[in-house]
N, C-alpha and C positions, 0 to 999 in steps of 0.2 A: 591181159598178161602177155608181155613180149617174151619170147622164148628163144634161146640159142642152145643147141645141143653141145654137150661137153663130156669128155671122158675123164676129166679131173674132178676135184672137189667141187660140189655144187655151190653156186653163189646167188643170192638174191640182192639185186641192186635197187636202191630206193633213193629218191630225192623228194623232199617234202614240197618243193616248188612244182613238182610234176604230179598233179592230182586231177581227178575227174569231177571234183565238187563234193559238197557235203553229203554224208550218208544219212538218209531218212530212216529214223528209228522204226518206222512202220514196216520195214522189211522183216521185222521179227514178230509179225502178227500170227494169230491163230484162227481156227475155224471150228465152229460148233454147229453141227447139223442135227436135226431131228432124224436120226438114223441109228438103228441098233440100240446099243446101250450108251450112246454118247451123252444124251440128256438124262434120260431116266436110268438110274443105277450108275450114272457117271457123275455129272456135276450136281444132279438133284436126286436124292434118295431119302425120303422121310423115314424109311424102315431101317436105315443104317445107324448103328450106335456112334458113328463118326460124323454124323450130320449135326448142324446147328438146329435151332428151334424152327427155322424156316425150311428145313430139308436140304440145305446146301452142304455138300461134303466138305468138311473143313480140311481134310488131308489133301484133297484135290486142289482146293484153293491155295494151300500152302505150296504145293509142288509147282503150280502154274505161276504164282506170284514170283517165284525165284527166276522164272524164265523172262520176266519183265516184258511181257507182250503188250505193245502199245495199243493194238486194235484186235477185235475179235469179230470175225464174220459170222452172220447168223441170219435166218434159220436154215439156210441151204444155199448151194447144193440142189440136187434133183428134187428134194423135198419141196422147195419153195414154189415150184412151177404148178403145184396143185393146192397150195396153201392159201386159206382164207385167214388173214391175220386177225380178223375180228372174232374168230373161234377161240383165241387164246387170251382174251381180256375179260374183265368182269369177274363176278363171283364164281369160284371154282365149281361149285355144285350145279351151276347152270351152264357150264361149258359143254359143247357137244363132243361125243366120241366119233372119230372119223376113220375111214379106211384110207391109208396113204398109198396112192398109186405108185409112187416112185420105188418104194422098198417093200411093198405088199405087207405092210405092218398096220397095227391098230394104234392110232394117235389119241391119247386121252385129253390132250390140251390142258393138262394141269400145270404145264410150264409154258408160258407165252411171253409176249413182249415185255410186260412189266416185271415179270420174274427175271427175265434175262437182263434187263437194265439194272435191277438190284444186284444180281450176281456179278455184273461187270464192275460195279463199284467195289465189291469185296475182292474180286480178282485183280483190281488195280489196272483195268484195261478200259478202252473206249469201244463202244458198240460200232460195228460196221454192218449196216442192215442191207439185206437183199429184198427186192420186191418181186412179186409174181408178174412176169410178162408172158407166161405160157398160157394159163387159163384165165388170167385177169389182165388189167391194162392200166392206163394212165390215171383213170379216176380213182381206182383202189390204191394205187401207189401214192398219189398226192394226198389221199385221205390219211395214209399211214404217216407221211411227213407231218401233216397237221396234228395228228395224235401225239407224235413224239416231240415235235420241236416248237409248236406255237403256244403262246400264253393263252390263258382262259379267255373266252369271248366268242368262240365258234363251236359248232356241234361236236367235232371230234376232239378238240382240245378240252372242251368241257367234259367229255366222256372220260378223258384221262384224269381230270380233277376229281370227278365223281368216283373213280376207281381208287382214289386215295393218293394221287400223285400230283400235287399242286404245281410243282416246278417242271418246266419243259426239260426233256432229256438232252437236247442239243446235239443230236446225231449228225456228224459231219460227212461221213462216207456212205454212199448208197450204190449198191450193185443193181444194175438194170436187168434183172433176170439172171439166169444161169445156163450156160452151155446150150444156147438156143440153136447152135449148129448141129446138135446131136439128135439123130432119129429116136433115141431112147427118151428124149425130154418131152414131157407133157407140153403140148402146144408148139412143138418144133415147127419152125417155118424157114423158108429160104432167107438169105441174107437181106434182100431188099425189103421183105415184109418185116423182119425183125428190126431193121434200121428205122423203119417208120414208127414202129412201136416204141423203140428206145428214144427216138427224137421227141415224140409226143409226151412220153412219161417224164423225160428230163426237163422239158419246158414247163410242164405243170408242177413238177416237184420243186424246181428252182423258183417258180412263181410263188409257191408257198413259203419257201425259205431260200433267198438268194445266196446264202452263205455256204450252202452244201456243195459237195463235189460228187459227181456221178461217174460210174464205171460201166462202160458198155461191154457186152459179151464179145470176146474174140473167139478164136478157135479153141476147141476143147482138147486138142492134141495135134502133134505134128503128123500123125498118121491119117488124119481126116482128109478125104478127097478134096474138100473145099478149103484146106489150110491156106491161110493168108489171103486168098481171094475173098473169103467171108469177111475177114478183118478189113480188107480194103474197101469193100462196099459199105460196111458200117461206118468206117472212118470218114469216107467221102460224104455220106449223108448227114452224119451227126457231128462233124468236126467242131462246129461253133457252139454246140450245146453240151458237150461232155468234157471230162477232164482226164480220163484214163481209158485204156483198152485192156481187157483181161487176157492173161495167158495161163494155161494149165499144163502140167506135165506130171505123169506118174512113171517112175523108173522101175525096171524089173530085171531080174536075172533068171528068166525062164530057161535060158540055155545052160545054166549052172557053170558059167565061165567067169571065175573071179577076176582074172586079168582084164577081160573085156568089160565087165561090170564096173570095175574101178576107174575106167576111162569115161564114165558117164558125164563127168564135168565138161568134156569136149562137146557133147550133144546139148547140154544145158546152155553153154555159151552160144552155140549155133542158133538155138531157139531165140535167145535174146537178140542176137545179131539180126535174125529174120525180122523181128519186130521193129528194131531200129530202122531197117530198110523200108518196111511198108509204111511206117509212120513218116519217115523222111520223104518218101515218094508222094504221099498225099499232102504233106505240108508244102512241098514244092509245087505240086499241081495246083494248090489253092493260093500259092504265093502268100502264105500266112506267116505272121510273126508269132503265132500261138504255138506252144509246145504241149503235146499230149504225151503222157507218161504211161508206163506199164504197171498194172496191178497183177502180180503173179500170185493170184489168190487161191490157187490150189497147187500144191507141190508135195511130193513125198515119194518114198518107195512103196510099191503096192503090187503084189502078184501072188502071194501065197494063199490068201483067203479072199477069193473073188466072188463067192456066192452072195447074191443080193436079194434072195427071196426070204422075206420075213414070215411066210406062212400065216399071215394075218394074226400075228401075236403082238402083244405089247412088249416093247423093249427086247426084241429077239437078239440072240448073239450073232451079229453080222460083222463081217470084215474085221475080225479081231486078229489082225496081223501080228505075228511074233517076229520081232526084229533082231538081227544079228549084228556082228561087228562090221561086216562089209557094208551093210545097209547104213550104219552110222557114218562111215567114211563117205558114202554117196551123199547123204544129207549135208555133211560138211561142205561138199563141193557145190551144192545148191547155194548155200549161204555165201560162199566165196564168190560165186558168179554174180549174185545180187550186189555184193560189195564192190566188185570190179566195175559193174555197170550202174553205179550210184547215180549217174547222170540220167539214166532212163528208168530204172526200176525204183519206184518210190514206195510201193506197198507190196507185201508178200505175206501169204498165210499158209502155214503148214497145215495140211489136211490129214487128220484132224487133231484134237487135243486130248480126248479121253476115250479109251476103249476101242473106238473105230479108227483103224489105221493111225494109231496114236502113240505118242511117247509115254503115256500113262495108262496103266491098266488097273481096274478095281475089282475087288470082291466086296461083299457086304461089310466086312470088317477089316479090310486090308488094302494096301496100294503097292503097286510095283512100278518102278521106273525102268523103262526099256532102254536099249542101247542108244537109240536115236535121241533120247532126252539130253544126253550129255554134250554132244557137239552144239546143239542149240543153246544150252546153258552157257558153254564156254564162249561162243561167239557173241551172244547177247551181252554178257558181262563185260567183254573186252572191247567191243566196237564203239568208237566215238570219233567225232570230228569229220575229216575228209578221207576219201578213198584215194590211196596212192597208186600211181601206175607202177607196175612191177616189171622189172627186166630180170629174167631168170636164166642162168646157164645150168643145165643138169643133163644127166643121161636120158636116153629114151628107153622104152621097153616095148615088147611085142604084146599088144592088147587084142589078141585074137583077130577077129574080122575087122577091127578098127585100125589095124596096122600099127605103125610106130607112133607112140604117144609120149609126151614128156612124162617122166617119172614123178615130177612134182607139180602140184596144183597150189598156187600161192595167191593170197590176197593180203592187203595191209591197210590199216587205218592210222591216222595221225591227228592228234588233238592240239591245234596251235595255241590254245589258251594256256596249257601247262607243259607242253613238250612230251606228253605221254604218247606212246605208240604201241601198236599191236601188229603181230604178223601171224598169219594162219597158214600152216603148211600141211597139206595132205601128201603123204608119200605113197604112191600107188604100187611101188615095186619093192626093192631091197633096201636094207639099211644104207644110210648115206650120211656123210658129214657135210653140213650146210653152214655157210657163212652168210650172215645178214649184214649188209654194209649200206650206210647212208652217206651219199656224196656231200651233203650239206650239214650233217649232224654228227655228233659224237654220242655214243650210248654211255650214259653215266652209270646206269644201274639196270640190272635184270630184275624186274619186280617179281615175275613168276614164270615158270615153265610148266604147262600142263600137257600131259602126254596120254594118248590112248593107243595102246599097241600090245604086243606080246601075247595075243590070244588067237585061237583059230578063227579065220574069217567067218565061220559058221557059228561061232559061240554066241549064245543069247543069255540074257538075264531071265531067270525063272523064279517061280515062287519058292522053290527049294534053294536056289543059288542066286539071290537077287543082286549080288555084286560081281558077277562073273565078268561083266564088261562095264568099266567105268574109268575115269581119268586117274592118273597118278602124278605125283610130283616128279619133274625132270630137272635137268641141270644144263646150264649154258655158261660158257666162258667169255670174258671180255678180253679181246686181243686188239690192241691199237685202235680203240674206239669202235670196233665192230663186235659182232656176236658170233661165236662158233659153237656148234652143238651137233650132237648125233640125233638124226631124225630116223627112228626105226621104221621099217617097212614090212608089210603095209601098216600105216599108222597116221596119226594126227598129232601135230604139235601146235599149241597156242602159246605164243611168246608175248609177254607184256614187258614194256621197257620204259625207262625215263631217258630223255635225250636233251642235249643242248646244242646250240649253234656252234659250228666250227669257227 
């Protein structure tokens, strides 16, 4: 986003010839980990009157279907680094009960690979599987690829058939472990050792199925002492055998400074720029024509419920963050950052989808949509085509320790097949009048204006007041082929348009 400060009315300048390339729908992915009540009492709850005959929560499925998530990462997360995937297949009454090192919980293994694949079909999403490279290795990882993707005729594919699933699942995206740079991770190792594990696993997994794509672990956060150096080592060693490097970030407002927090998009952009730099460096070092992309496969706001001790219980209440309006505006900025860098970020997964740091909360007989559900819904519904470069003139505001920051955070998409366009505007500061102008197009019609604003930044949806934070219909005027509207602050506006060539 190109920015120029202004004291007059703010303007967003767009030209559909100036774009960064197609937007990969996989940036609207989700994440389901065996953690807390994400799986049990979340997506799967045979005791709930709202579940189907297989125990899948119908209301959860309906809520997630609306988000149109193309991929769903599973089964972790920290959980995967101690997980033996063979525990979760076969007759349920023969599956072992295990203690989970990552979250100090009891895992019943009643929901495993086959149940997840069936759930993905119902949720209208594609599986994105992670393999254990913490306490397991290439052999176990390639066996899981065989189980999931190969036709009958070998030991593990035949086991899938005998478990009642004749057709291969055809899983295309595979994560080579999780956050292996973190000392909290089971099997944590330095970058060079992880790189060797990831290389070996990717070679064996692609040997089983050459059509898959693999994602190597990058840094688990910008605060890590090995940030980017870990990524560089992994990229240099694995460059020819992987397709993505992962990035993770969780945002927080521990300092209780709304102005500072609402400038979080500046930091998100910086992380993506960092990855563009390290990938470009290794690409140049290797004189390679290949391009490796970023899988931003854990992102969200997370700081209010940090306790991760399950006290050796099944489905403990862990990390059940309650989200407010300012959290929703930060989540919107994540999505805008991914859209603006559509050339680099091809996969992204909100962490997570149900109960655990999630847009959806459940009780046994009810469901609540949190504030962060709605920006994801609006962006997912409106984004299509290519990502436009945005030039913005707007005021700045004082964002605490972050200094002077643009008041507006803007991204835009354009669909060349039908002339439809969308503009996403987060106003971090005060009410503003904004003009959206296309140099090469005329706006024929404003299809819709969705607005999130007008509430206390700390307002949340609760079981008693489930609609405290949600979008409302807004209004925009057409003036000489451009769009003029009020963008309340702090707030979010999602504008959908139909355009034609000048």
